[in-house]
N, C-alpha and C positions, 0 to 999 in steps of 0.2 A: 631341351634345355629350355628354361623359360626365359622369356624376353618380355617380362612384365615391367620393367623397367625404362622402357623406351617411351617417350612422350607419345601421347595419344592425342590426336586432333579430330574433331568432327569433319570430314572433308566430305563433300557431296558425292556422292557415288558416280553419279553423272561424267562430273569431272575427271575423278580416276577412270572411268573406263575409255575418256578420250584420251588419256597419257596412255594407257595399255594398248588401245589400237593404233595409236600413233607409232608408238614404239615397235610393236609387232609388223605396221606397215615399213618403216625403216629397216627391220631386219630381215624381212621379204626381198628389199631391193639391195643390200649389202651381204650378209652371210649368207643368204638364199641365192644370190647370182654367183658368189664365188664357189659355191657347192655344185654349179653346171661348168665348171673347167675342164673338167674330163671331155666335154663334147668341144671346147677350143682345142684341147691337147689332141685331139684326134684330128680336127679339121687342119690344123697349122703343118701337124705330120706330114700332112698331103698336098698342101697348098704354100704360102707364103713362106713356110718356114722348113722346107722340104730336105734342106740341107742339112739340118741339125739334127743331133740325136733325140730320141724321146725323153731321157733324163735330163736333156739341156731345155728341152720344152716344158718339161717341169718346174724349172726354176721360176718360170711365169708364175704359175700359182703359188708357188713357196714363200717369193718375195711378197707376194700380194698378203698372205699369212701373215708373214711375220709383222709387216708393218701394221696391220689391223688389231695384233695382240700388242705389240710393243708399245704402241701409242697410247695405250689404257691408262698406264699411270698418270702420263700428263695429263690427259683429258678427266682424268678424275679428279686432280688439283685443282685444274681450271674449275672444273664444274662446280666444287665445293667452295670457292671463293668469288668467282664471276657469274654462276649462272647457266643454262644451256644454251642461250638463245645465237650468240656470236657462233659457238662451235658447231651448232647443228645446220646453221646455213652456210658456212663455210663448207664443212664436209658433203652437204647434199649438193652445192654447187660442183664441187672438187669432183664428186662422184660423176654427175652427169657428165663435166667435162674431159674427164678423162676417158669414160667410155666414147665420146664423139672424136676426141683424138686416137684413141685405138682402131676407130673406123679407117682411118689414114697412113695406119703403120703400115710398112713392108720388110723393112729389118727386123733382127732379133733385139737390137737394143734399144729400138723405138718400142717397141711391145713390153721391153722391160721398163722404161721409163713411164709409159700410159698405162700398161693394163698390169704391173708389177708396182712400183713405187708409190706414182702419184695414186692410183684406186686404193691400195692399200691404206694409205695416210687417211685420203678422203672418207673412207668406208668407218676408219676409226673414228673420227672426229664426230660422226652422227650415231653411230652404233652405240657406244660406253655411254655417253650422257643419258641417251634414251633409256637404256638398261638401268642406269642408277637413279633416275626420275622414279621408273616404276617402284623400285626398292622405297623410296623416299615417301610415294603418295600411297602406300598401299602398307597397313599394319602388318606387325610381324605374324601373325596368326593366318593370315591369308596371301602373303608374298611367295611362298614357293608356288602356290596356283596360278599367281598371277604372272611371276616371270617363265613359269611354263606355256602360258598361253601365248604371251609375247612369242619367246624364242620358238613356238611353234610355227611363228611366220617365216623363219628363215627357212623350215621344212617345207613349208608350202612352197617358197620361193625355189629349193631344190628339187620339186617336184614339175612346177610348173617352167621355170627358165631353160632347164634341156631340151625339155620336150617343143618349147616354143623356139628356140634357138635354132635347133635340127631341123624344125619344119621351114623356118625362114630359109637357112642355108641351103637347104635342098630344091627349095622353090624357084622356078624359073623365073630371072628378071629382077629378082631380088639381090642376091649376090652377099658379099661379107659386109661391104661398107654401110649398104642402108641397114643391113641387120643390126649393126651395132647402134645405128643411128633410132632406128626403131625402137631398140631396148632404152637409149638415152631419153625418147620422147615419154615412152611409158612410166617411165621413173620422174619425170619431174613434178606429175599433179600428186604421187606417193610422198615423195619428199617434201612436198608442198605444205600437204596437210601435216605430218608428222612434226615439222617445224613451226606450223602455228600452233598446235597443242602442247608444245614443248616449253613447259613453265614448272618453275618452283613452287611446291606446296607452302600453304600457311605452315608456320612452325610456331612452337611455343614462346621462343623467344621475339618473333615478331608479334606474338597475342600479348604478350607480357610489356612491350616497347608502346602499344598501341594503349594499354590500361595504364602504364605512365602520363603519355599524354592526357588520358581523361582525369586520372585523380591523381595527377603530381606525384606518382610513385618513384623512386627513385631506384628504377630496375636497368635501364639501358646501360649504365655503367658498369652493373655487375655482368651482362652480356658481353659488353666490350672486353672485359679483363680474360675472357677465356684465352689459352695459349694453345692455338692451333697445332704449332710447331711440336709442343709436348704431348697432344693428342694423338698426334700422328706416328711419333716415336713411340709411345706406349701401344698403339695399335701392332706397330712392327715386332714390337717386344714378345706378343703374344704367341705362345707355343702353337696354339690351334692353326693361326693364321700361318705359321712359317710352315707347319705338315701340310695344311691344304694345300699351298702353294707348291712344294716341293711333289706332292702327290700328284697335282694335276701336270706339273712339267714332266714326271714319267708317263703318267697316261696319254699326253697327247704325241708323244712318240711314235705310237702305232694305233691310235684311235681313227685317224682318217685313212689308213690304208685300205679298208674294204670300201670307203664312199667314192675313193678315186679310182680301184683297181678289180672292182668286181665284174666291169666290162671287158677288159681284157682277160680276164681268167675265163670268163664266159667263150670269149672269141678262140682261146686257145684250147678249151675243151671240144671246140668243133661245135658249140650250139647255135642255133639260127641269128644272125647277126641282129634282127630287128630285137628278138628278145635281150640280146646282150646289152641293146643300146638301155631299153627299161629297167635294168638292175639297178642302174642309179637311180631311177624313180621310185622304186619297188625300197631301197634303204631310207631315201628322205620320205616318203610317204608314211613306213612305219615308224620313222622318226618322228613326224608329228603327232602322233600319239604317244610315242615313246616320252615325249617332252610335256604332254599336258599331264597325262594320269598320274607320275611319278609326282609332277607338282602339286597336285591334289593330297596325294597320299602324303608327302613330306609334311603337310601343314598338320597331320594329324599323326604321325609315327616319326618323326623327326627326320629333318632335311640329311643331316649326315648320316643317319641309319640307312636311308633310301638310297644315297648317293653310293654308299659302300655297295649295296646289292647289285645295284645297277653296272657299277663297274666290274665287279667281280663275274658277273653274270655275261657280260659284254666279254670279258677275257676268256672265258670258257667256251662260248659260241664261236669266237674267232679261232682258237684251237683247232674247231672243228671244219674248218673253212674246205680244206681240201679233201675232206671226206665224201664232200658235194662231187655227186658225177651224174646228175639228171637235172634237166629244165626245170622240174617240179622241185625238185631238194633244193637247187639254187634259188627258187624263187622264193621257198620257206626258210632258209639261211638267210637271205638277204633282209627277209623282213623280220625275222627274229634278232640281228644283229643291229639294223636301224632302231627298233622299238627299245633295246637294252642301252644302246648308246646315247641315245636321244635324253634316257635321265640324267645322264654324266653332264651333257651339254646345259640342261636346264636348271640343274641343282647346283652346280658350282658357285654361280652367282648369289643363290639363296644362303648358300652355306657362307660365303664372303662377308652378306649384309648380316648375316646371323652374328659374326662375331665382332662386328664394328658397332661404333654408334651413329646417331643417325647424321652428326656432322662430320664423319669421316668415312660414309658409306659408298661415297663416290671413289675415296683413294683404296679401300679396301676390295670393292670389286675390280678397279683396277689393277691393282697389285697383283691380284689372283691372276687375271689374264693376262698380263706382262709375263707372267711367271712361266706361261706356256708358248711364249713367242718364237723362242730356239727350237723348242722341240717341235711346233707344230711347222714350222718352216723344214726343219730335218725330215720330219716325216716324209714328204711327197719324194724328195730324190734318193733317199734311203730304200725307200718301199720299191721304188723303180730299179735300184741297182741291184736288190734283192731278187726280185722277179724275173730281172734279164740275166742274173749270172746263176743264181742255185736255185730258181723255179718259185713256185708259189708255195711249196710247204715252208720255205725259210720264213715267205712272206707272212704267212699264217702264225708260226713260232714267233716270230718278232712283235705281233700285234699282239697276241694272247698274252703273252709273259709281259711286255710293258704294263698293259691292264691289270694285270694280276698284282703285279709289284704297285702301282698305284692305288689297287684297293688296298692293300695291305697298309701302306702309310694313312690312309683315309681311316682305317681304324684305329691309329695311333694318334690321328687330329680327334676323333670321337673319346677316346678315352681319356686324354687330358683336359678335357672338359666336364665328362661324368663317367667315373670306372663303375657303374652300376650296367650289368648287363640290358636290364629291359628300361634301361632310361629312355625317354624320347629326347633325341638331341638332334 
């Protein structure tokens, strides 16, 4: 779908790359860190929270995911009105503080407050403004690739954080408290860089105001008359946004199941424990390429077209999960699923930005992200309950079917924009 009506500004490429780098760094510390929750789940089950069931411990990660996504609408509105600085600094400080507080936790309710609620809210305040800023700095023709590079930062975090945390936890003399503190100290310079480069781009409106001041043109008055409320309502009434939000809501019910449960599946099959642990890194490592490559392809072949292919392919791969009965097979399957699902994660924001106007981009990205908050939260405990009570075949079916249903709804979202079969949407 064409986006030629979107205002174009000559923005220095070096400044755009700084924003992309800052956003990628922030996602490395937020979503990438959340992807390492499987390590904490295994550790808590044998240490501080050994008296709690695995499904209960899973609520820690589920709660953080819920707040990460649910806060996105609020952060999008604040970004569109007040800019990114306050939110990014507040989110960065809150994230580091929650990590430090987690190092002191002993009881489940303490972990829930620190690593669940506070961590999720803080991460949301820095994650979504940075993503929306990339959408504002990068023109529509290159936005898919840019967002793919940014979201690859979370995949890189999903590879590095689990390995680093596992090594620290097993290292003599470090222990859990100092493992968390080291994580917090590593995050401080990363967040500092991200917050320093978080800045709104020059807009058509601001350029017009500057010309008015120079040439005494009466442009500012017309800019001030823009009814943001009406524009926001018009955005929410778009069938494409409604169907996209519904599709992602369904998709996220099962999308993260392999991210969190490939390790336990490998253990249940009797595979070596070292390999079982690294399956999470394999999934996230492949997801790195799955977020970058589809982003570049989406700019050429259409963002909705590519996310549909990624979602349906991920669903088919998920349905084949329990057919894997060898170490090599699980490695290949993990890589295949990571690559396919990576396209979903990277392109949902690009699709949201495509149906929005420049002034509602933060709201659109926030709305689509918030739509998955409940399903993303429910995914972890539902997956755990299915695996415990009915085995991994039920988890495979649950994950695959929800992804395929989400893909069908994405097809509907694409068709309401352009019914031509070969159209670039």
